[in-house]
C-alpha atoms as one frame of an Amber mdcrd trajectory, in Angstrom:
protein
 -22.955 -60.554  -6.971 -21.058 -61.244 -10.195 -23.443 -59.006 -12.201 -22.945
 -56.208  -9.687 -19.145 -56.500  -9.874 -19.217 -56.530 -13.680 -21.372 -53.403
 -13.688 -19.025 -51.606 -11.282 -15.898 -52.491 -13.236 -17.553 -51.655 -16.538
 -18.643 -48.321 -15.179 -15.220 -47.540 -13.743 -13.521 -48.353 -17.026 -15.964
 -46.949 -19.516 -18.484 -44.761 -17.791 -18.595 -41.770 -15.526 -22.236 -41.915
 -14.585 -25.043 -44.406 -14.923 -26.447 -42.682 -17.997 -24.649 -43.538 -21.198
 -23.884 -41.938 -24.498 -23.641 -44.746 -27.023 -23.173 -44.854 -30.779 -24.602
 -47.019 -33.542 -21.207 -47.323 -35.220 -17.795 -48.246 -33.795 -14.494 -46.675
 -34.740 -13.005 -48.499 -37.696 -10.012 -50.681 -36.830  -7.478 -48.997 -39.082
  -5.210 -47.100 -36.686  -2.585 -48.299 -34.230  -2.765 -47.201 -30.622   0.094
 -45.176 -29.211   2.731 -47.553 -27.811   2.382 -45.977 -24.387  -1.169 -47.329
 -24.106  -0.143 -50.975 -23.985   0.864 -52.528 -20.686  -0.206 -52.753 -17.073
  -2.096 -49.897 -15.373  -3.549 -49.475 -11.890  -6.186 -47.276 -10.301  -8.792
 -47.379  -7.563 -12.511 -47.888  -7.985 -15.177 -45.648  -6.455 -14.751 -47.422
  -3.090 -10.962 -46.959  -3.002 -10.245 -50.597  -3.832  -7.216 -51.247  -6.096
  -8.080 -52.048  -9.693  -5.789 -53.299 -12.457  -6.040 -52.775 -16.196  -3.891
 -54.680 -18.664  -3.981 -53.529 -22.299  -2.583 -55.696 -25.090  -2.793 -55.943
 -28.850  -5.553 -58.257 -30.082  -4.359 -58.162 -33.713  -5.609 -56.244 -36.713
  -5.449 -52.803 -35.021  -7.710 -54.080 -32.244  -6.851 -54.059 -28.570  -7.930
 -55.918 -25.476  -8.346 -54.383 -22.041  -8.546 -56.793 -19.120  -9.806 -55.227
 -15.917  -9.716 -56.926 -12.528  -9.674 -56.038  -8.848  -6.255 -56.535  -7.261
  -7.751 -58.625  -4.462  -9.449 -61.003  -6.935  -7.249 -61.417 -10.032  -9.337
 -64.392 -11.199 -12.396 -62.167 -11.669 -11.505 -60.591 -14.975 -13.564 -58.619
 -17.434 -12.352 -58.243 -21.010 -13.139 -55.502 -23.501 -12.119 -55.444 -27.159
 -11.702 -51.942 -28.523 -10.332 -49.874 -31.380  -8.658 -46.470 -31.313  -8.477
 -43.470 -33.588  -6.816 -40.083 -33.475  -8.789 -37.083 -34.690  -7.444 -33.595
 -34.321  -5.446 -33.503 -31.093  -7.478 -36.234 -29.375  -7.275 -40.000 -29.107
 -10.581 -41.877 -29.042 -11.507 -45.454 -28.216 -14.598 -47.443 -29.116 -15.854
 -50.670 -27.543 -19.034 -52.736 -27.880 -21.350 -52.728 -24.880 -23.515 -55.539
 -23.534 -27.272 -55.301 -24.136 -27.944 -54.223 -20.540 -25.966 -51.030 -21.299
 -27.734 -50.351 -24.587 -25.941 -52.877 -26.801 -24.306 -50.257 -29.011 -20.770
 -48.839 -28.836 -19.185 -46.566 -26.272 -16.957 -43.795 -27.548 -14.537 -42.119
 -25.187 -11.304 -40.224 -25.207  -7.951 -40.794 -23.595  -4.676 -39.008 -23.139
  -1.404 -39.260 -21.307  -0.939 -36.353 -18.943   2.305 -34.710 -17.785   2.571
 -37.334 -14.987   2.395 -40.090 -17.644  -0.979 -41.209 -16.303  -3.601 -42.677
 -18.615  -6.633 -40.412 -18.293  -9.890 -41.740 -19.738 -12.701 -39.368 -20.667
 -16.373 -40.031 -21.285 -18.898 -37.910 -23.042 -21.158 -35.774 -20.878 -24.751
 -36.868 -21.373 -26.151 -33.358 -20.850 -23.782 -31.874 -23.437 -24.766 -34.557
 -25.956 -28.461 -33.900 -25.241 -27.820 -30.224 -25.980 -26.095 -31.152 -29.265
 -29.117 -33.303 -30.164 -31.530 -30.483 -29.283 -29.528 -28.120 -31.521 -29.499
 -30.712 -34.359 -25.702 -30.790 -34.328 -25.962 -34.552 -33.750 -28.828 -36.992
 -34.230 -29.949 -39.720 -31.863 -32.615 -41.037 -29.550 -33.099 -42.076 -25.912
 -32.213 -45.611 -24.858 -33.094 -47.393 -21.600 -30.358 -49.308 -19.781 -30.051
 -50.932 -16.374 -28.363 -47.723 -15.228 -31.038 -45.316 -16.480 -31.903 -43.443
 -19.633 -29.027 -42.794 -21.979 -28.827 -41.743 -25.592 -27.754 -43.548 -28.744
 -26.186 -41.269 -31.353 -26.818 -42.372 -34.923 -25.078 -39.524 -36.747 -22.380
 -40.550 -39.228 -18.959 -40.750 -37.564 -17.636 -37.883 -39.716 -20.323 -35.645
 -38.239 -19.605 -36.948 -34.714 -15.889 -36.198 -35.034 -16.531 -32.770 -36.538
 -18.552 -31.999 -33.403 -16.100 -33.587 -30.939 -12.993 -32.066 -32.543 -14.419
 -28.540 -32.423 -12.518 -26.729 -29.602 -15.793 -25.018 -28.657 -17.053 -28.441
 -27.533 -14.109 -29.326 -25.282 -16.459 -29.368 -22.271 -18.285 -32.395 -23.698
 -15.506 -34.559 -22.226 -15.451 -35.386 -18.521 -12.772 -37.366 -16.736 -13.925
 -40.887 -15.918 -10.851 -42.582 -14.487  -7.137 -42.028 -14.114  -4.635 -44.899
 -14.245  -0.988 -44.960 -13.234   1.552 -47.216 -14.906   1.825 -50.302 -12.688
   5.205 -51.336 -11.407   6.865 -47.929 -11.703
């Protein structure tokens, strides 16, 4: 049961679907996150159950996200991540366990007009298309959730692709958090 819960929370925080886009390289830890990112956030998982997310500084331009269901605050999952701003977008990068490919997830986030934290994942089909067109390089990877892809292009090439406004549809909303306590 614990493995199932971890998978659900991991997916709700980092993933939109069972098939992942992962990267060989993480974001370097050289940029500070926007101050609005830190603090307590709340959302609901796919079953409508309340979920909490607490984001704090972990030192050295690294951050820690602690995710837990409201009903079971003792069942916490922690993720260390880094952030970077490229163009008009904020990105985050976090290591994944081996069962999810063992590489790094790369996603986007923003604060919308309602001051919600909106987390975006990369669309697997769009990344496959970029690989087919040789705009990015990578290979398939098997995970417990299905076949994903690991991108091994240099990060400069990845960001050139992601920052191109023509590729805005590569991002899909994964989860939306509201500031807790307000």
